[in-house]
Legacy VTK file of the C-alpha trace (Angstrom):
# vtk DataFile Version 3.0
C-alpha trace
ASCII
DATASET POLYDATA
POINTS 687 float
-0.072 -0.094 0.090
2.731 2.413 1.052
4.602 1.732 -2.398
1.479 2.423 -4.328
0.975 5.655 -2.621
4.543 6.718 -3.094
4.400 5.687 -6.762
1.334 7.847 -7.408
2.928 10.807 -5.666
6.065 10.486 -7.629
4.219 10.272 -10.990
2.035 13.255 -10.184
4.972 15.289 -9.268
6.955 14.341 -12.301
3.750 15.473 -14.334
3.688 18.865 -12.806
7.512 19.592 -12.827
9.516 20.388 -15.753
12.788 19.157 -14.245
13.248 16.461 -11.607
16.594 16.228 -9.993
17.901 12.720 -10.290
19.978 12.183 -7.060
20.747 8.358 -7.169
21.750 5.857 -9.847
19.511 2.925 -8.957
21.085 0.581 -11.692
24.919 1.112 -11.964
27.142 -1.320 -13.646
28.935 -4.075 -11.400
31.677 -6.535 -12.045
32.100 -8.200 -8.529
29.377 -10.921 -8.606
30.558 -12.777 -11.607
33.887 -11.216 -12.399
32.122 -9.965 -15.712
30.325 -6.782 -16.431
26.394 -6.572 -15.739
24.060 -3.869 -14.783
22.925 -4.301 -11.153
19.502 -5.287 -12.245
20.827 -8.263 -14.198
23.805 -9.603 -12.312
23.126 -13.240 -11.461
24.760 -12.777 -8.102
23.305 -10.009 -5.781
25.627 -7.189 -5.220
25.079 -4.105 -3.031
26.562 -0.773 -4.484
27.485 2.307 -2.698
27.622 5.101 -5.179
30.220 7.895 -5.288
27.319 10.388 -4.571
26.514 8.575 -1.364
30.018 8.544 -0.207
30.546 12.194 -0.736
27.069 12.984 0.776
28.217 11.002 4.071
31.465 12.880 4.457
33.098 9.692 5.507
36.792 10.231 6.855
37.743 6.467 5.980
36.682 3.342 4.081
35.826 1.524 7.370
33.838 4.749 8.192
31.892 4.724 5.003
31.110 0.991 5.095
29.558 1.218 8.830
27.499 4.344 7.842
26.015 2.923 4.521
25.863 -0.669 5.051
23.765 -2.589 7.727
25.735 -5.754 6.882
29.041 -4.372 8.327
29.984 -3.201 11.630
33.500 -1.877 13.054
34.953 -1.797 16.256
38.154 0.205 17.427
40.500 -0.310 20.154
44.299 0.304 20.870
45.120 -2.158 18.143
43.215 -0.554 15.369
39.831 -0.930 13.823
38.268 -4.206 13.049
35.544 -4.898 10.482
32.881 -7.431 10.822
30.841 -8.618 7.840
27.836 -10.868 8.148
28.709 -11.992 11.696
32.386 -12.645 10.594
35.585 -10.914 11.251
37.619 -9.248 8.486
40.144 -12.157 8.380
37.533 -13.704 6.186
36.811 -10.754 3.955
38.561 -10.184 0.423
39.278 -6.492 -0.361
39.691 -5.689 -4.148
40.594 -2.343 -5.667
39.475 -2.421 -9.373
39.235 -6.194 -9.190
42.772 -6.727 -7.997
43.387 -8.062 -4.409
44.713 -5.787 -1.753
46.818 -7.554 0.675
48.956 -6.781 3.789
48.043 -5.548 7.307
47.115 -1.915 6.344
44.891 -2.988 3.531
41.877 -0.780 4.824
43.945 2.367 5.055
45.609 2.212 1.556
42.561 3.370 -0.586
41.748 7.291 -0.629
38.149 7.640 0.352
37.960 10.594 -2.145
38.940 8.717 -5.200
36.046 6.048 -5.199
33.504 5.781 -7.978
31.638 3.069 -6.184
31.988 0.481 -3.886
30.526 -3.132 -4.686
29.721 -5.545 -1.845
29.388 -9.243 -2.524
27.783 -11.069 0.525
28.906 -14.490 1.034
31.497 -17.082 -0.013
33.383 -16.375 -3.367
36.428 -18.485 -3.287
35.601 -19.991 -6.572
36.185 -16.471 -8.095
38.608 -14.809 -5.669
40.434 -17.559 -3.866
41.356 -17.740 -0.215
39.531 -15.662 2.566
36.425 -14.993 0.637
34.234 -16.740 3.385
32.209 -13.695 4.547
32.309 -11.703 1.416
34.119 -9.443 -1.028
34.383 -5.703 -0.964
35.562 -4.211 -4.478
36.662 -0.593 -4.524
36.245 0.897 -7.991
38.304 4.149 -8.183
37.082 7.188 -10.229
39.666 7.562 -13.170
38.690 10.471 -15.372
39.360 10.576 -19.240
39.338 14.379 -19.513
42.500 16.072 -20.677
43.271 17.443 -17.062
41.155 16.744 -14.082
42.467 17.936 -10.552
40.625 17.409 -7.237
41.517 18.249 -3.683
39.499 17.664 -0.405
40.638 18.960 3.109
38.826 18.071 6.214
39.099 19.225 9.807
37.540 17.767 12.924
38.041 17.789 16.672
40.837 15.687 18.366
43.368 16.763 15.632
41.594 14.943 12.954
42.833 16.075 9.732
42.538 14.565 6.172
43.920 15.774 2.869
43.261 14.198 -0.513
44.612 15.111 -3.908
43.995 13.469 -7.133
45.314 14.317 -10.607
44.169 12.774 -13.707
45.942 13.517 -17.016
45.021 12.160 -20.380
47.237 12.993 -23.552
46.246 11.094 -26.599
46.801 7.268 -26.058
48.443 7.971 -22.583
46.763 8.434 -19.318
48.219 9.212 -15.728
46.161 8.797 -12.421
47.812 10.188 -9.293
46.269 9.979 -5.841
47.635 11.216 -2.535
46.204 11.088 0.928
47.383 12.226 4.256
45.660 11.432 7.576
46.420 12.284 11.063
44.647 12.263 14.563
45.734 13.116 18.132
45.355 10.668 21.116
42.297 10.825 23.255
40.479 9.236 26.123
36.818 9.025 26.872
37.468 7.691 30.550
40.789 8.423 32.043
40.394 5.687 34.718
41.157 1.931 34.679
39.345 -0.298 37.050
40.790 -2.759 39.700
38.488 -5.094 41.952
39.259 -5.478 45.418
36.631 -8.230 46.208
33.199 -6.761 45.340
34.512 -3.066 45.440
35.683 -1.342 42.338
38.847 0.726 42.697
39.478 3.295 39.781
42.965 4.498 39.134
44.283 7.086 36.680
45.717 5.903 33.443
47.396 7.771 30.737
46.888 5.114 28.152
44.585 6.630 25.320
41.565 4.697 24.022
42.294 5.997 20.520
45.858 6.213 19.516
47.132 9.188 17.703
48.600 8.531 14.246
50.021 10.129 10.977
49.839 8.418 7.628
50.973 9.276 4.118
49.425 7.245 1.039
50.467 7.964 -2.590
49.364 5.768 -5.518
50.081 6.027 -9.415
48.784 4.305 -12.420
49.970 4.830 -15.964
48.010 3.383 -18.856
48.603 3.362 -22.521
46.254 2.299 -25.198
48.077 0.955 -28.139
44.809 0.364 -29.989
41.359 -0.425 -29.577
42.308 -3.997 -28.972
45.303 -3.654 -26.848
46.257 -1.471 -23.839
48.603 -1.860 -20.997
49.117 -0.366 -17.431
51.925 -0.186 -14.579
51.063 0.791 -11.119
52.452 1.500 -7.594
51.675 2.517 -4.243
53.510 3.766 -0.908
51.975 3.719 2.388
53.690 4.927 5.540
51.836 4.891 9.004
53.292 5.787 12.479
51.519 5.654 15.738
51.972 8.926 17.965
51.364 7.461 21.459
52.196 9.824 24.372
55.578 9.251 25.826
54.736 10.209 29.345
51.658 7.848 29.551
51.507 5.720 32.761
49.291 3.118 34.146
48.980 1.024 37.359
49.569 -2.667 37.990
47.688 -4.431 41.045
49.408 -6.754 43.487
47.569 -8.729 46.255
49.331 -9.640 49.390
47.874 -12.199 51.761
48.781 -12.144 55.410
49.580 -15.733 56.550
48.298 -15.299 60.231
45.057 -13.389 59.467
44.310 -14.364 55.856
43.650 -10.712 55.158
44.601 -9.534 51.667
46.170 -5.951 51.116
46.539 -4.571 47.984
49.271 -2.263 46.310
49.618 -0.440 43.176
52.596 0.227 41.095
52.839 3.046 38.552
54.511 1.913 35.315
55.300 3.631 31.920
52.562 2.617 29.433
54.757 2.811 26.179
58.236 2.743 25.273
57.768 2.690 21.473
55.539 3.523 18.512
54.715 1.271 15.703
55.809 2.218 12.271
54.246 0.403 9.307
55.387 0.938 5.870
54.278 -0.918 2.595
54.796 -0.625 -1.113
53.364 -2.561 -3.966
53.968 -2.518 -7.710
51.848 -4.031 -10.470
51.439 -4.243 -14.091
48.982 -5.672 -16.812
47.623 -5.843 -20.061
44.340 -6.330 -21.806
43.876 -7.779 -25.283
40.599 -7.951 -27.101
41.400 -9.875 -30.418
37.465 -9.574 -31.304
34.222 -8.566 -29.695
33.725 -11.867 -28.030
37.022 -12.414 -26.471
38.769 -10.595 -23.680
42.256 -11.725 -22.166
43.694 -10.020 -19.155
47.135 -10.589 -17.592
47.852 -8.921 -14.273
51.068 -9.215 -12.023
51.193 -7.686 -8.478
53.719 -7.486 -5.827
53.085 -6.184 -2.167
55.552 -5.631 0.310
54.914 -4.866 4.141
57.272 -3.949 6.716
56.545 -3.328 10.622
58.901 -1.962 13.116
59.021 -1.125 16.805
59.995 2.552 16.871
61.580 2.821 20.442
62.160 6.291 21.942
65.180 7.615 23.359
65.599 6.522 27.104
68.394 7.007 29.753
69.399 3.380 29.129
69.703 3.502 25.269
69.289 5.662 22.204
66.223 5.621 20.220
66.255 2.784 17.597
63.977 0.938 15.171
63.659 -2.847 15.399
62.197 -5.132 12.585
58.937 -6.653 13.896
57.590 -8.237 10.728
58.282 -8.317 6.893
55.838 -9.896 4.221
56.089 -10.286 0.604
53.253 -11.312 -1.662
53.366 -11.969 -5.461
50.198 -12.704 -7.511
50.250 -13.387 -11.325
46.879 -13.951 -12.927
45.875 -14.797 -16.543
42.195 -14.463 -17.145
39.855 -14.902 -20.290
36.392 -14.039 -20.941
34.789 -15.775 -24.060
31.204 -15.070 -25.382
30.485 -18.509 -27.081
27.177 -17.297 -28.265
24.176 -15.229 -27.596
23.304 -17.253 -24.419
26.711 -18.588 -23.143
29.670 -16.787 -21.572
32.703 -18.555 -20.275
35.463 -17.103 -18.112
38.542 -18.744 -16.636
42.000 -18.643 -16.036
45.145 -19.555 -13.751
46.668 -17.701 -10.799
49.916 -18.107 -8.915
50.440 -16.827 -5.533
53.846 -16.740 -3.725
54.046 -15.571 -0.003
57.080 -14.859 2.312
57.142 -13.904 6.006
60.032 -12.874 8.225
59.018 -11.902 11.720
61.204 -11.447 14.705
58.378 -10.914 17.212
56.964 -14.441 16.259
60.414 -16.202 15.923
60.103 -16.809 12.283
63.542 -16.464 10.338
61.813 -17.056 6.869
58.950 -19.066 5.673
57.353 -19.276 2.271
54.114 -20.710 0.618
53.197 -21.068 -2.887
49.712 -21.650 -4.345
48.535 -22.584 -7.970
45.046 -21.938 -8.941
42.988 -22.836 -11.981
39.470 -21.446 -12.063
36.447 -21.356 -14.445
32.933 -19.982 -14.513
30.032 -20.407 -17.104
27.333 -17.935 -17.300
24.272 -19.304 -19.326
20.924 -17.561 -20.211
18.249 -20.520 -20.039
15.519 -18.313 -21.413
13.934 -14.760 -21.351
13.642 -14.889 -17.484
16.044 -17.364 -16.148
19.920 -17.376 -16.069
22.315 -19.628 -14.488
26.120 -19.555 -13.172
28.290 -22.378 -12.370
32.028 -22.252 -11.347
34.829 -23.945 -9.577
38.387 -23.225 -8.513
41.011 -25.824 -8.131
43.826 -25.063 -5.679
47.125 -26.714 -5.126
49.052 -25.406 -2.188
52.693 -26.207 -1.269
51.697 -26.781 2.319
48.198 -28.086 2.096
47.833 -29.962 -1.127
44.740 -29.832 -3.396
41.474 -28.313 -2.764
38.336 -27.869 -4.912
35.736 -24.994 -4.437
32.458 -24.832 -6.263
29.722 -22.191 -6.733
26.329 -22.230 -8.399
23.734 -19.611 -8.907
20.330 -19.263 -10.353
18.562 -16.070 -11.433
15.027 -15.322 -12.213
13.816 -12.033 -13.566
10.517 -10.561 -14.681
9.976 -6.858 -15.207
11.275 -4.999 -12.065
11.101 -8.279 -9.878
14.250 -10.582 -9.508
14.772 -13.529 -7.498
18.407 -15.155 -6.790
19.424 -18.482 -5.203
22.986 -19.458 -4.666
25.305 -21.685 -3.067
29.179 -21.185 -2.680
31.998 -22.908 -0.975
34.796 -21.013 0.574
38.107 -21.792 2.174
40.830 -19.805 3.980
44.487 -21.056 3.948
46.209 -20.728 7.239
48.632 -17.818 7.357
52.319 -18.299 7.680
52.087 -16.702 11.108
49.446 -19.221 12.188
51.550 -21.937 10.880
55.103 -20.914 12.250
54.738 -18.399 14.810
55.786 -19.024 18.567
54.916 -16.501 21.298
56.007 -16.159 24.922
53.743 -14.024 27.064
55.761 -13.684 30.206
53.342 -11.608 32.213
50.848 -14.586 32.327
53.470 -17.241 31.728
51.962 -18.448 28.708
53.863 -20.174 25.809
52.266 -20.599 22.303
53.552 -23.228 20.127
53.687 -23.178 16.176
51.508 -25.921 14.370
52.580 -26.848 10.972
49.792 -29.287 10.668
46.888 -26.730 10.390
44.426 -27.504 7.845
42.475 -24.888 5.632
39.211 -23.663 7.212
36.260 -24.099 5.004
32.670 -23.124 4.587
29.326 -23.698 2.891
27.084 -20.701 2.192
23.689 -20.735 0.873
21.832 -17.456 -0.157
18.314 -16.431 -1.310
17.724 -12.713 -2.504
14.543 -11.146 -3.651
14.545 -7.809 -5.182
12.341 -5.183 -6.654
12.998 -1.808 -8.542
11.959 0.844 -10.783
12.980 4.357 -11.592
12.266 5.569 -8.181
12.759 2.587 -5.658
15.067 -0.403 -5.041
13.999 -2.856 -2.367
15.625 -6.108 -1.463
15.575 -8.819 1.151
18.289 -11.458 1.476
18.576 -14.537 3.779
21.615 -16.608 4.195
23.199 -19.696 6.090
26.995 -19.695 6.626
28.515 -22.875 8.020
32.363 -22.668 8.900
34.374 -25.743 9.965
37.964 -26.359 10.975
38.114 -22.603 12.416
41.681 -21.944 13.891
41.899 -21.251 17.540
44.229 -21.783 20.518
44.194 -25.106 22.116
45.609 -25.564 25.582
47.771 -28.668 25.785
46.665 -31.492 28.170
49.061 -32.460 30.996
49.454 -35.940 29.316
50.710 -34.340 26.125
53.268 -32.252 28.261
54.367 -35.497 30.237
54.950 -37.363 26.891
57.165 -34.787 25.409
60.571 -33.691 26.411
60.333 -30.253 24.814
56.879 -29.584 26.486
58.204 -30.982 29.896
61.215 -28.712 29.743
58.899 -25.685 28.915
56.689 -26.643 31.955
59.766 -26.868 34.243
60.887 -23.490 33.108
57.768 -21.992 34.517
55.497 -21.859 31.651
52.038 -22.661 33.290
49.919 -22.694 30.131
51.249 -24.219 26.963
49.152 -24.002 23.883
49.065 -24.194 20.045
46.721 -23.117 17.123
44.651 -25.851 16.235
41.468 -26.456 13.887
39.082 -26.725 16.974
36.256 -24.407 16.331
33.250 -24.195 13.865
30.479 -21.835 13.419
26.931 -21.424 12.074
25.805 -17.895 11.137
22.178 -17.221 9.901
20.991 -13.820 8.948
18.467 -11.843 7.027
19.025 -8.203 5.623
16.533 -5.863 4.231
17.408 -2.685 2.243
15.278 -0.063 0.760
16.084 3.091 -1.210
13.568 5.770 -2.499
14.156 8.583 -5.048
11.497 11.039 -4.025
10.174 14.139 -5.463
11.615 17.516 -4.975
15.247 16.236 -4.539
14.601 14.024 -1.481
16.211 10.618 -1.180
15.422 8.109 1.590
17.114 4.772 2.306
18.142 2.359 5.085
18.640 -1.258 5.833
18.331 -3.681 8.747
20.244 -6.866 9.421
19.699 -9.671 11.972
22.533 -12.115 12.635
22.261 -15.203 14.578
25.660 -16.483 15.159
26.763 -19.511 16.947
30.359 -20.631 17.579
31.273 -23.880 19.054
34.699 -23.619 20.898
36.762 -26.537 22.387
38.446 -25.628 25.670
40.385 -27.559 28.283
39.041 -28.046 31.669
42.212 -27.848 33.936
40.831 -29.715 36.657
39.490 -32.759 34.811
41.967 -32.344 31.818
39.061 -33.010 29.644
38.098 -30.875 26.423
34.710 -29.331 26.711
32.693 -27.596 23.901
31.041 -24.324 24.771
28.606 -22.370 22.609
28.706 -18.511 22.248
28.080 -15.911 19.487
30.971 -15.481 17.144
33.571 -13.112 18.245
32.639 -9.350 17.505
29.327 -10.216 16.018
26.321 -7.977 16.408
22.680 -9.393 16.422
20.797 -6.347 15.322
22.260 -3.398 13.070
20.250 -0.761 11.251
21.351 2.249 9.086
19.355 5.293 7.868
20.391 7.780 5.267
18.130 10.706 4.324
19.285 13.487 2.020
17.939 16.495 0.162
19.451 18.094 -3.014
18.375 21.455 -4.412
20.007 23.628 -7.234
19.661 27.351 -7.718
21.430 28.249 -10.891
25.210 27.538 -10.159
24.752 26.742 -6.621
23.813 23.204 -5.275
22.799 22.198 -1.646
23.015 18.715 -0.295
21.923 18.086 3.240
22.396 14.471 4.509
21.571 12.706 7.793
23.241 9.280 8.432
22.383 7.146 11.318
23.942 3.985 12.494
22.254 1.884 15.316
23.446 -1.271 16.628
22.845 -3.663 19.391
25.241 -5.338 21.801
28.510 -6.607 20.419
29.893 -9.799 21.616
33.659 -10.269 22.648
35.003 -13.700 23.425
37.292 -12.012 26.004
35.421 -9.067 27.458
31.543 -10.153 27.135
29.184 -7.705 25.608
29.803 -4.061 24.731
26.624 -1.984 25.081
24.310 -1.071 22.245
24.726 2.404 20.841
23.893 4.732 17.891
25.457 7.562 16.056
23.821 10.208 13.685
25.803 12.619 11.597
24.515 15.859 9.970
26.316 16.819 6.869
25.914 19.771 4.452
27.694 20.189 1.276
27.631 23.391 -0.864
28.673 23.144 -4.443
29.352 26.203 -6.565
30.080 25.664 -10.214
32.057 28.073 -12.514
33.115 27.447 -16.036
36.738 26.035 -14.752
36.300 25.208 -11.018
33.873 23.369 -8.804
34.132 24.676 -5.226
32.537 22.611 -2.550
32.703 23.709 0.972
31.136 21.260 3.600
30.090 21.629 7.352
28.402 19.307 9.617
28.179 17.705 13.076
29.541 14.317 13.917
27.734 12.333 16.643
24.829 14.615 16.685
23.435 13.271 20.008
26.791 13.154 21.781
26.766 9.447 22.168
29.717 7.976 24.011
30.850 4.844 25.971
32.578 5.955 28.952
33.465 2.702 30.497
36.726 2.156 32.091
39.957 1.715 30.155
40.425 -1.895 28.725
36.517 -2.480 28.448
34.783 -3.816 25.338
33.705 -0.360 24.023
30.798 -0.031 21.848
32.532 2.993 20.341
35.367 5.198 21.085
33.959 8.180 19.534
35.112 11.189 21.634
31.594 12.790 21.271
29.812 15.483 19.389
32.136 17.282 16.824
31.869 20.123 14.336
33.786 19.291 11.143
34.649 21.573 8.026
35.683 20.374 4.699
36.747 22.041 1.385
36.849 20.364 -2.080
38.245 22.009 -5.146
37.928 20.304 -8.690
39.502 21.781 -11.791
LINES 1 688
687 0 1 2 3 4 5 6 7 8 9 10 11 12 13 14 15 16 17 18 19 20 21 22 23 24 25 26 27 28 29 30 31 32 33 34 35 36 37 38 39 40 41 42 43 44 45 46 47 48 49 50 51 52 53 54 55 56 57 58 59 60 61 62 63 64 65 66 67 68 69 70 71 72 73 74 75 76 77 78 79 80 81 82 83 84 85 86 87 88 89 90 91 92 93 94 95 96 97 98 99 100 101 102 103 104 105 106 107 108 109 110 111 112 113 114 115 116 117 118 119 120 121 122 123 124 125 126 127 128 129 130 131 132 133 134 135 136 137 138 139 140 141 142 143 144 145 146 147 148 149 150 151 152 153 154 155 156 157 158 159 160 161 162 163 164 165 166 167 168 169 170 171 172 173 174 175 176 177 178 179 180 181 182 183 184 185 186 187 188 189 190 191 192 193 194 195 196 197 198 199 200 201 202 203 204 205 206 207 208 209 210 211 212 213 214 215 216 217 218 219 220 221 222 223 224 225 226 227 228 229 230 231 232 233 234 235 236 237 238 239 240 241 242 243 244 245 246 247 248 249 250 251 252 253 254 255 256 257 258 259 260 261 262 263 264 265 266 267 268 269 270 271 272 273 274 275 276 277 278 279 280 281 282 283 284 285 286 287 288 289 290 291 292 293 294 295 296 297 298 299 300 301 302 303 304 305 306 307 308 309 310 311 312 313 314 315 316 317 318 319 320 321 322 323 324 325 326 327 328 329 330 331 332 333 334 335 336 337 338 339 340 341 342 343 344 345 346 347 348 349 350 351 352 353 354 355 356 357 358 359 360 361 362 363 364 365 366 367 368 369 370 371 372 373 374 375 376 377 378 379 380 381 382 383 384 385 386 387 388 389 390 391 392 393 394 395 396 397 398 399 400 401 402 403 404 405 406 407 408 409 410 411 412 413 414 415 416 417 418 419 420 421 422 423 424 425 426 427 428 429 430 431 432 433 434 435 436 437 438 439 440 441 442 443 444 445 446 447 448 449 450 451 452 453 454 455 456 457 458 459 460 461 462 463 464 465 466 467 468 469 470 471 472 473 474 475 476 477 478 479 480 481 482 483 484 485 486 487 488 489 490 491 492 493 494 495 496 497 498 499 500 501 502 503 504 505 506 507 508 509 510 511 512 513 514 515 516 517 518 519 520 521 522 523 524 525 526 527 528 529 530 531 532 533 534 535 536 537 538 539 540 541 542 543 544 545 546 547 548 549 550 551 552 553 554 555 556 557 558 559 560 561 562 563 564 565 566 567 568 569 570 571 572 573 574 575 576 577 578 579 580 581 582 583 584 585 586 587 588 589 590 591 592 593 594 595 596 597 598 599 600 601 602 603 604 605 606 607 608 609 610 611 612 613 614 615 616 617 618 619 620 621 622 623 624 625 626 627 628 629 630 631 632 633 634 635 636 637 638 639 640 641 642 643 644 645 646 647 648 649 650 651 652 653 654 655 656 657 658 659 660 661 662 663 664 665 666 667 668 669 670 671 672 673 674 675 676 677 678 679 680 681 682 683 684 685 686
């Protein structure tokens, strides 16, 4: 009934208006679902698209911020270790990130893409290992960058907010004949901040707060520059080279201190007394640097054949950046180095009017050196063969079947299938799909050893780990026309052989001279990584977007996630392993987002006003329990002034409009570490 009323209202308004501002592209081109180009309405595998306009209207400061604001399937959580992304109830270890279809690897992959140079974001929900290989268990996020074909296109965006938050983006695109250059630079920085300056100690049932100088959000400074050079030899052949350099340093307070608690029991009276010792919180910052280079070519011998060759090399280096102290001069100590090579040859062949075949081969080479994990040098090679067939079975029914064969130097062979059916009639579409997924254990998981002296815990490496695997079923129903797109998706994701820490039984320790020696040296807990967990995640997601009269846009989504993790843990008293059931770590049961916008043009001036809301329930942590529910609303205004040569776009808005904060004690499971309501200003210039 509501849709009918809105439809009549829209048609009446269009009849009375000579010009209706179009604010949202409801049917963009997508590539992520099948690896081949389709209009969003016609892709056999459902893909959610976040447009460049939605990104600019939301005034997001980072990729994670944009995904959280504009998709109810994705939540983020931030602590002293960084920002973590959860997609469909599963952590970002199970997400593949692509930039223009090419995998982004490395520890800082979320931060290497300039938010100001994105044409659209395509989000594929669910397993996609047949297309994209290891890690594609929760989903795939493909960032499509905006590469202008004009002779010269120069754009700059500057953004200021509280707590020293400053972003600067510059993009320069040049095209001269057959040659194009695309340059992108991004600088980001922020200060340290606290929301609660106390940490909590318990003396029996009494809470004792003590001051702490450790920040809830660590200050940082980062630089990121990317370059892509492209040459079009002819309509049938073009080639490119590209590179990226990223540098990130934390800026933790050198004078920060915290307290440790020690309990002493009087032998005669049995009364406990507590003492507190002040300690320096940090002695070093963490410095990350990565660079990657790549090259590729596209050959189109005829209109039915496309051949692609891509070569990509990523290098990541992490260091401890120690400060100068009385005992020693400042110095840097290598923490971890990774090298990643990917070579892919892919072809797309239209065999006839109803059949399209794509396939190829891929070689992946990885190397890890890690002083912190006691890894001198370890390597792993993976060879892949993949193929997919897209078939039209009539005017209203399409099908997709595919597979990937993997041979890994550590784990042998693996076969991963996928299949999808797509029914479409008018504005209605129904999709059903199955996909298998897998995640190869990382070199760190295989070979790392760790010594936690504070709690006397020793972690062993385990070269006998198996890949984690999953089965993903999805059904999607969708309806759209010129002014509305509505969809409902439901899925079941079963993951097995998940890797977690297994505490060794006393019988295992007694039977091994190595473990016995560790136990006698004072290590009270000895553990290793093992394939001991499994999880079942069920969810339903609904999204709707209205393109209303008079420049109004209204959209939103809701996601319900029911996750169950089965974890094996050792009962130290009985020495028997017990299985416990909990939600999946960092999962959230209820998440919603709301996006409302108004656009209006007066001559050369355009005004956009946008309200973005993110509402989520309690977030579960296997270490800290539940974080409280929270919501955040941001009010953004953007003012576009066009001249013959320039586009000037000042922006002003309020982040966290209702000043929602989580003021829990330090080292809690925070729902958010947002510092509170803040005014931001921005300025974009485009030539």
